[in-house]
C-alpha positions in Angstrom: 0.0 0.0 0.0 1.4 3.4 -0.9 1.5 6.4 1.4 -1.9 7.6 2.7 -3.6 10.6 1.2 -3.4 13.9 3.1 -5.8 13.8 6.1 -5.9 10.0 6.2 -4.6 8.2 9.3 -2.6 5.1 8.7 -3.9 1.9 10.3 -1.6 -0.4 12.2 -3.0 -3.5 10.3 -1.8 -2.0 7.0 1.6 -1.7 5.3 2.7 1.7 4.1 5.5 2.1 1.6 7.3 4.5 -0.6 10.2 3.4 -2.8 10.8 0.3 -0.7 9.6 -3.2 -1.8 9.2 -6.1 0.7 11.1 -9.1 -0.6 10.5 -11.4 2.4 9.6 -11.6 6.0 10.8 -14.2 8.6 9.4 -14.6 12.1 12.6 -16.3 13.3 10.9 -19.5 14.6 8.5 -17.6 16.8 11.2 -15.6 18.5 10.9 -12.3 16.6 12.0 -9.8 19.2 15.3 -8.4 18.0 17.5 -5.7 19.7 20.1 -3.4 18.3 22.6 -5.9 17.0 22.8 -6.7 13.3 25.9 -7.9 11.5 26.6 -9.3 8.0 29.1 -12.2 7.6 30.4 -13.0 4.1 31.0 -16.7 4.9 33.9 -18.7 3.4 31.5 -20.8 1.4 30.0 -17.8 -0.3 26.9 -17.4 1.8 25.7 -14.2 3.4 24.8 -14.7 7.0 22.9 -12.0 8.9 23.5 -12.2 12.7 20.8 -10.8 15.0 20.9 -10.1 18.7 17.7 -10.6 20.6 16.0 -7.9 22.7 15.4 -10.2 25.6 15.4 -13.8 26.8 15.1 -16.7 26.1 17.1 -16.3 22.9 20.7 -15.0 22.6 21.4 -14.6 18.9 20.1 -15.9 15.6 21.9 -16.4 12.3 19.9 -16.1 9.0 21.2 -17.1 5.6 20.1 -14.2 3.3 22.1 -15.2 0.3 18.7 -15.4 -1.5 16.9 -12.4 0.0 13.6 -13.8 -1.1 14.1 -17.0 0.9 15.9 -16.2 4.2 16.7 -19.3 6.3 17.6 -19.6 10.0 20.8 -21.6 10.4 21.3 -21.3 14.1 19.5 -19.8 17.2 21.0 -19.9 20.6 19.8 -19.6 24.2 20.6 -17.2 27.0 21.6 -18.7 30.4 18.7 -17.1 32.3 15.9 -14.6 31.9 17.6 -11.6 33.6 20.2 -11.1 30.9 19.9 -9.9 27.3 22.4 -9.8 24.4 20.9 -6.7 22.5 24.1 -5.8 20.6 26.6 -7.6 18.4 29.2 -6.9 15.7 30.9 -9.1 13.1 34.4 -8.9 11.7 35.3 -11.7 9.3 34.8 -14.9 11.3 34.7 -13.4 14.7 31.6 -12.0 16.4 31.4 -9.9 19.6 28.1 -10.1 21.6 27.2 -7.8 24.5 25.5 -9.0 27.6 23.5 -6.7 29.9 21.7 -7.8 33.1 18.5 -6.4 34.3 20.1 -5.6 37.7 23.5 -4.8 39.0 25.9 -7.4 40.4 24.7 -10.3 38.2 26.3 -12.4 35.5 27.0 -12.8 32.7 27.6 -9.1 32.2 30.3 -8.2 29.6 30.8 -9.5 26.1 31.7 -12.8 24.4 33.8 -13.4 21.4 32.7 -16.2 19.1 34.4 -18.1 16.3 31.7 -18.2 13.6 33.8 -19.7 10.8 31.1 -22.4 10.7 27.9 -20.4 11.2 25.8 -23.4 12.2 28.3 -24.0 15.1 29.4 -20.8 16.7 32.2 -21.5 19.3 33.0 -19.4 22.3 36.5 -18.0 22.2 36.5 -15.9 25.4 34.3 -13.8 27.8 35.2 -10.3 29.0 33.7 -9.8 32.5 32.3 -6.4 33.2 30.1 -7.4 36.2 30.2 -5.7 39.5 28.4 -4.2 42.5 27.3 -1.2 40.4 27.4 -2.7 36.9 24.8 -4.2 34.5 27.5 -5.1 32.0 27.6 -4.0 28.4 24.8 -2.4 26.4 26.4 -1.8 23.0 29.6 -2.9 21.2 31.4 -1.5 18.2 33.8 -4.0 16.6 34.9 -3.3 13.1 38.7 -3.6 12.8 39.2 -7.0 14.4 41.5 -5.5 17.0 39.5 -3.4 19.5 36.0 -3.6 21.0 34.6 -0.2 21.8 31.7 -0.4 24.1 29.2 1.2 26.5 29.8 -0.7 29.7 29.8 -0.7 33.5 32.9 -2.0 35.4 33.5 -3.6 38.8 35.6 -0.6 39.9 33.2 2.1 38.7 30.6 3.6 41.1 28.3 6.1 39.4 27.1 9.2 41.3 23.6 8.3 40.1 22.5 4.7 39.3 21.3 5.8 35.8 24.9 6.8 34.9 26.4 3.3 35.2 27.7 2.8 31.6 30.6 4.7 30.1 33.1 4.3 27.2 35.6 1.5 27.4 38.2 0.2 25.0 39.2 -3.5 25.0 42.1 -4.9 23.1 41.1 -8.2 21.4 44.1 -8.7 19.2 44.6 -11.8 21.3 41.0 -13.0 21.2 41.4 -15.6 23.9 42.6 -12.8 26.3 40.7 -9.5 26.0 42.2 -6.7 28.0 40.9 -3.2 28.7 43.3 -0.5 27.5 41.3 2.7 28.1 38.2 4.3 29.3 36.4 7.7 29.5 33.3 8.9 31.4 31.6 12.3 31.5 33.1 14.2 34.4 30.8 14.3 37.4 29.2 10.9 36.8 31.6 8.9 39.0 31.9 8.9 42.8 35.1 10.7 43.7 35.1 13.0 40.6 36.2 16.6 41.3 33.5 17.8 39.0 30.2 18.1 40.9 27.2 15.8 39.9 25.4 17.0 36.8 22.0 18.6 36.8 19.2 16.2 35.7 16.4 16.9 33.2 13.3 17.5 35.3 11.1 15.1 33.4 13.2 13.0 30.9 16.3 11.9 32.7 17.6 8.7 31.0 21.1 8.9 32.5 24.5 10.3 31.6 25.9 7.2 30.1 27.3 6.0 26.8 25.4 4.3 24.1 26.9 3.9 20.6 30.7 4.3 20.6 31.8 4.5 16.9 35.4 4.5 15.7 36.1 4.4 11.9 39.3 3.6 9.9 39.1 7.1 8.3 39.8 8.6 11.7 41.1 5.8 14.0 42.1 8.5 16.5 38.5 9.6 17.0 35.6 8.1 18.9 32.1 9.4 18.2 29.9 8.7 21.2 26.2 9.1 21.9 26.0 9.9 25.6 22.2 9.7 26.1 21.3 12.6 28.4 24.8 13.9 27.9 24.5 14.6 24.2 27.0 14.0 21.5 30.7 13.6 22.3 33.9 13.5 20.2 37.0 12.0 21.8 40.6 12.0 20.8 41.7 8.4 21.2 45.1 8.6 19.6 46.4 7.4 22.9 43.8 4.8 23.8 44.9 4.7 27.4 44.0 8.4 27.8 41.0 9.5 25.7 40.6 13.2 25.7 37.5 15.3 25.1 37.4 17.3 21.9 33.8 18.5 21.8 30.6 18.0 23.7 27.3 19.0 22.1 24.4 18.8 24.5 20.8 19.8 23.6 18.9 18.3 26.6 17.4 20.3 28.2 15.4 21.8 26.5 15.0 18.7 24.3 14.2 15.4 25.8 17.6 13.9 25.2 18.7 10.3 24.7 21.5 10.8 22.2 21.9 7.4 20.6 24.2 7.5 17.6 26.8 9.9 16.3 27.6 9.0 12.7 30.3 11.0 11.0 30.2 11.7 7.2 33.9 12.3 6.8 34.0 13.5 3.2 31.4 16.1 3.9 32.5 17.1 7.5 29.0 16.4 8.9 27.6 14.4 11.7 24.3 12.6 11.7 23.1 12.4 15.3 20.0 10.3 16.2 17.9 10.4 19.4 16.1 7.4 20.7 12.4 7.4 21.6 11.9 5.6 24.9 8.4 6.5 25.9 5.1 5.2 24.4 2.6 7.3 22.6 4.9 10.2 21.8 5.3 11.2 25.4 8.9 12.2 24.9 8.4 13.7 21.4 10.3 15.1 19.6 12.9 12.4 18.9 14.8 13.6 16.0 17.7 12.9 13.7 20.0 16.0 13.5 22.4 17.1 10.8 25.4 18.8 12.4 28.2 20.9 10.8 31.5 19.4 12.1 33.9 21.4 10.0 35.3 22.7 13.3 35.1 19.5 15.3 35.6 21.4 18.6 32.4 23.4 17.8 29.7 21.2 16.2 26.7 23.3 15.0 23.3 21.8 14.2 22.0 23.0 10.9 18.8 20.8 10.2 16.8 17.8 11.3 15.2 15.1 9.2 11.6 15.7 8.3 9.2 13.6 10.3 5.5 12.8 10.0 3.2 14.6 12.5 3.4 12.9 15.8 -0.3 12.3 16.0 -0.1 10.3 12.7 1.4 7.2 14.5 1.3 7.6 18.2 -2.3 6.5 18.7 -1.3 3.1 17.2 0.5 2.1 20.4 4.2 1.8 21.3 7.1 4.1 20.6 7.3 6.6 17.7 10.5 8.5 17.0 14.1 8.1 15.9 16.3 5.3 17.0 19.0 3.3 15.1 20.8 4.3 11.9 22.7 2.2 9.3 26.2 3.3 10.3 28.2 2.9 7.2 30.0 0.0 8.8 33.5 -0.3 7.4 33.4 -4.0 6.8 32.8 -6.1 3.7 29.2 -6.5 2.8 28.0 -3.2 4.2 26.5 -0.4 2.1 28.1 3.0 2.5 26.7 6.3 1.6 27.3 9.9 2.6 24.1 11.1 0.7 21.4 8.7 1.9 20.8 7.8 5.5 18.5 4.9 6.5 17.1 4.7 10.0 14.4 3.0 12.1 11.6 4.9 13.8 9.7 2.2 15.8 6.1 2.7 14.9 7.2 4.9 12.0 8.9 2.0 10.3 12.2 2.2 8.4 12.8 5.4 6.5 15.5 6.8 4.1 16.6 10.4 3.7 18.6 12.2 1.1 21.0 14.6 2.8 22.9 15.8 -0.3 21.6 19.2 0.7 22.4 19.1 4.4 20.3 22.2 5.1 17.1 20.6 3.7 17.1 16.8 4.1 14.4 15.0 2.1 12.6 11.8 2.9 12.8 9.5 -0.2 11.6 6.1 0.9 10.0 4.3 3.8 8.3 1.0 4.8 6.0 0.5 7.7 4.9 -3.1 8.1 1.5 -4.0 9.7 1.5 -4.8 13.3 2.8 -8.3 14.1 0.1 -10.7 15.3 1.7 -11.1 18.8 2.9 -7.5 19.3 2.4 -6.5 22.9 1.8 -2.8 21.9 -0.4 -3.4 18.8 1.9 -1.8 16.3 5.1 -2.4 14.4 8.2 -1.3 16.4 11.1 -1.4 14.0 14.3 -1.4 16.2 17.4 -1.6 14.0 18.4 -1.6 10.3 21.3 -2.9 8.2 21.9 -2.1 4.5 24.1 -4.4 2.5 26.2 -3.7 -0.5 23.4 -4.9 -2.8 21.3 -2.0 -1.4 19.0 -4.5 0.4 17.5 -3.2 3.6 17.2 -5.6 6.6 15.1 -4.3 9.5 13.8 -6.0 12.7 10.9 -5.6 15.1 11.5 -5.1 18.8 8.8 -7.5 20.1 7.5 -10.2 17.7 7.7 -9.3 14.0 11.2 -10.7 13.3 13.1 -9.9 10.1 11.9 -7.9 7.1 14.0 -7.8 3.9 13.4 -4.9 1.6 14.7 -3.5 -1.7 15.1 0.2 -2.2 13.6 1.0 -5.6 15.3 4.4 -6.0 
C-alpha cells in the first residue's frame, strides 16, 4: 500500500510504503523480538549470514542465511543462560563476532561481552568472555567491533561507582588482538558521573532523565584517533583516542534540556564534514516527542553546529497506534565487507514509524525519499510495528527488525 492521502490516518494493520519493496519476512521460529545488534558475515563458502541479537530472553542470537533475500533461512538460534540477561548488541568482523551482555540488575552475571568463532555459522564456538560485572554494573549495552583489534563499548565495570545509578555505563576500549585474552586499554566517562570526581554531579532533566551514560561508541578507519559517542542525556561527544589509554574530550554538544535527550548514535560523514546524530524514543505514545535525527556541521570539530533535522510525519499520525514513535538506530556505514556505505542517503528506524530513508545531499534541507511501515505483528504487545534496527548491505538491500514479535523484514530500495 502506498502512502496515505493527506488527512488520512494510517492503520496499524496495513503496510505503508514509498520506494521500498518487501522481498521477504521471517518470524525467526517464533522468537521475533530483536534488539540493536545486526551484522553481516560473508562466509567462506559464499553465503551471506545475517547475525541478529535478541531484545530479551530466552534467545541470545540468531543467524539467518540471506544469500537469497527472497528466501531467508535460519541456520542457528542460541539460548541465554537465564531470563535476567539480554544480548541486545553484536558486531561481526570476518569470522569473529562480539556479543554484548547486559543484566536487568547490578551485580549479576554474565555481564560483559563474548567473542565467538563463527567460521562455521551453524556451530558458533565461544573464544572468550570479558567480564564487566560488579556491584554497580549491569554489564555491556552496546559494542562496536569493526577492525578485528578493539572492541569499543558502553559498559559498566567492577571498579566504577556512578554518582547516580542511571549513569552506570561509560566508554571502554578493550584490546582483542589476542581473542582468547581480551584486555581493557582505556576508558572515558563524563566528568561528574563517578563517585570521587572533582566535577560536581550533573543537573538532571526534570522530566526526561535517561542517565548520563554512553550508548553507541563509533570508531572508523578514516579517523582511528576519534571516537564518536552518543551519551544519552549527555548529548554527542567526540573524543581523541590517539592514545587509547588516555581518551581526551574534543567536543561536547548537548541539547537536553530543553530537548528530551537520549542521544543514541553519532555518525560521521567524513568527506562532507558532517555528523548525523540520532535520538532514541523511549516513551510510548509520543510522550517524549520530539525524537529527531539531527544534521550537524562538524567542519570545526571542537564546535559542532546543528543545521537541520530530518523531516518527520506529524506525531499524531502514528502515536495512537501504540508503542514508541520517533528516531532510533541508523545504518552506520559499517567499514566491513558486505556493508553499504553512503554519505548522501541515511537509513534509520523509527519504531512505529517503520524504516525510513533520507537524502542529505543538501544538508540544510534533508528530504525523505523512501519508507516501509509493516503492519502490526500478530503477537505484538503494543499493537503496532516497532522497528528497532536496520542494516543495509552492498546490494542496497535493507534488513530491519521488530522489537517484540515481528522478526526480520528484507526490503529492496527502488530508487
